[in-house]
Residue, then its C-alpha position, 0 to 999 in steps of 0.5 A: m500500499d503506497n501513498v499517494v498526493a493529489g489536491g493537496l491530500r494524501g491518500e493510498s493506493t492500492d492495486g492500481v486504485v488510489a481511495f482520498r477518505g474522509i474528505r470535508y466538502a463543507r462545515a454544517e451547524r445544527f439546522g444550518p445550510p452547508q458551507r463550502v470550506s476554504a482551501h487549506d495550507g500544505t499536505r493534509d491526510a486523506t487516509s481514514r475514512g469519514p463519519s457517516a450521520p447520526q443514525l439507528p441501525s437500518r431496517l434492511t441489515a436483516v437483508m443486507g448485511a451490515p456495514a463495517p463499524f464505522e463512526q458517527s457525526e453531525d460532522c458529517l459532510r464529508l467523501t471519499v474518491t476513489a481513481p485510477a493510481q495513474a490518473v491524469p488531471g481531467g481525463h477521466a468520467v466521474l460518477v459521483w455517489l449518493h447512499g440510499g437508506a429511506y433518508l435515515t441511514g447509510g453513508g458514503e464512508w461505508n466499506l460497503y461502497d467502497a468504489d475500488r472494483l468499480v474504478r479498476d474495472t471501468g477507469i471512471v473516478v468515483v465519489s461517494v457522499s455522505y450528507r446529513l439524514g434524519m431530522l437533522g437534513y429533513l426536518r421542516a418546521q417553522g423557525v427551526s429548519p426549513g427541511n431539504l438541509g440533506l438535499l442541500d448538502q448533496l448539492t454542495a458535494l457536487e459543487w465541491v466535485r465542480d470545483n476540485i475533482r481535475a485534480f484528482g483526475g476526474d474530468p468535471a464535465r462528464v460528472t454523473v450523479a447516481g444513486q439507489s433509494a433514498g440516494a436516486h430520490s435524490v437524483v431525480a429531486m436534482l433534474g428538476s433543481g436549477r441549484a443543480e444545473g451546470l453540476f452533472a452532464r448524467a444521471i443514474v437513478q436505482s430504485a427510486p420509489f417514484g410512487v412515494g413523491f416528494h412532500r408539500p411543505a403541509d405535509a413535512e410540517r406535519v411530520g415535523a409536529v409529530f416529532l416535535g411532540e414526540l422529542g418534548g425539548d428543543p431540537r436545536t439543543a437535544p442530545v443527539s441520541e433523545m433526536l434520534a430515539a424520537q425519530a424513531r417513535t415518529a417514524a413508528r407513528l406515521a408508519g401506522p398498525g403493523g408498520l404498513n406504510s413503510a413509506p420513508p417518513l421524511l423526504p425532500v419539500c418539493e415547492t420550495e427554492v431547491l426543489p420548486g414546485d414545478w419540478r416535471r416542467l424543469v425535467s422535461e426542459r431538462a431531458a435533451r441534455t442530460p442522458v439518464l440510465v433508469g431501472c429497478t429490481a424484479a422484486e424491491m419489496r421482498a426486502f420489506y415484507d420477506g424479513p421480519h415485517p410485523v405484519f407480512g412476517r406473521v401472514r408468509r408463516a398462515p399454513v397453504i395461502g400465507r407465502r400467495l398472499t405474501a408474494v401478491a401483495e410484494r407485487v402489487v406494492g412493487r409495481k406502485v412505488f418503483e416499476d411503474g415509475v421507471f417507466r413513466f418518468a423514462d416516457l417524461l424523459t422520451e417525450s422531452g427530447g431525452t435519453a433514457f435507458c431502462y434497466r431490471f434486475g433478477a435474482l442472483h442466484p435461484d435458491g436466494p433467499f430474497g430473489a432480486c429485491h431491493c438494494i440485489e444490485l448494490p454488491l454487483l456495483f461497490g465494495a469488495a466482494d467479500d465485504w458483502r459475504a454476510a449480506p443473506m441476500v446473497r446466498p447462497l454464492d460465494s464472493a468469486r462467484l458474486d464478483e464475477l457476476g458483477v462484472r457486466t453490471r460495472g462494464y455497463w455502468g461505466e460504459f454509460v458514465r463515459t459516453g452517456s450511452l450502453g454501448d449498442r444498447p437500444r434507448h427507450r422508447h416511449g410506451s414501451r416497457a423494455v429492460l436491459e435484462l442484468p446481472 
């Protein structure tokens, strides 16, 4: 392992890939907007992972496994740059990765999102972003927080990329913003935000919950009121532990009896300066100059209903019809929340003169316990294959086979980031439901 210096930062090079970790792209006071940081003198160490936003364990840990232990802090506006070790300044296309986690969990510094394999296979530069989560990132309450702070963090990270990525080998004119789940939902928001103009040239949208939409201000303020009632104190000074506990109670209340409402309680807020109410019009205006790769998995809801769900766990155990009823619910909700939105969004882009490519991930193995569930594509793109060996969703695959399965997916993602196309794969035609089947 060797040290490499770029952009005034010292990173670590391993097997032809160099990673610069824990790079601060901004600072923010609690409920304050992100503030860009000024350039520093000398060379700083960037070999240690930065913190992720404060959070409780993910509800999908039983499906996708857990990351390696990680630091949590409100001071979490950090990113990691992973690049070819011999990168030519400005010579490589860039992918900026926004993690998922229902706006409640996740982190760009997680080992599960390491980009070494993706960079090694494709020659692109990858930037993984941490941003504020939960009430600290998305609370909307009069006199306390305007909402959308996590979205503003992401946009500020993209500004950092525009201004700094050349020193790490990236071309600021060839930036693709990509995300999965809540991260993909954020990308969809950015496509209709004037604040994002000029920050990226292409977009990848992985399993965005299109059917959930965005909050209107009144909706977000109702969620905020429930949270403030649960907290019972001043959110500007409350300890993080109390904030997280009140957030968990709020999510449980909003999920309703048996947790049947699985929509994220916190979302980007439209009809605001950063995400205007005429979002669709702005998406249409931008479509012709922003190619989009968009898709989902074939059985998204199995991650939620086949796991330890308070209602569907019991239904699934019912003799004869239990599994059948659960499967029907998974298909109906999965189409409503994820799949139908993929094609509606692709149609919106193409009818506006844009270019879209649609994909769908199938199961990695016929005996996989969760089939083609939400998150199933992540081990094919990010992390070392060994990082995912304890993930129940990839069983019974071993690390070598998992790595092998990801070669085609990483190739397509790299092709799109470099060129805005998928080689000879046809683009989406309005009204079609044809997809690129992966892996």
